[in-house]
Steps between C-alpha positions, in 0.01 A plus 500: 500500500281428197706249302253500214591864437866397449432193287265547203443129464319462832123522509347747741181303558405148598214441258644172364510352851160635596348352184668164568359470850155641432344153447633388835360806675162458335498131585583571860198733519277235343629220721366682806150398390570138401255372764722254683871453561500181292332674209758775511784246503346318202464824306862594586622163366310548172639855465845367563467227235367756249789737582742212435330448164543864421868493596568206267286638213244220531138546407324429838194362319704247303696401811191461722307309237784251445569460870136441593468239220811321629390513863159363406653216304518184711794382297724796578829351630711815528576710804256781571803730555573453126167679428621828659524771233879522485539124461200465271654750261809281456290198403315703237813639334 
């Protein structure tokens, strides 16, 4: 039975989901040509961090700039896990 025919509030397409997973599908295609397994893993980590930034409404450029400065600073005494996007955002608020 076609439930969407009985309930006018249901959508009859899945465009929202397809649009949401498109970057993952495109990335998967691009990762095939990363060169080495290690390079593909590194790219996947970067994409994951940027996706976390997007989820928490963080500008990836601002986050990455600040984190790289802190990591390069010999005097940084904090935990590196505090530099992850979701924790970084709480220190900037």
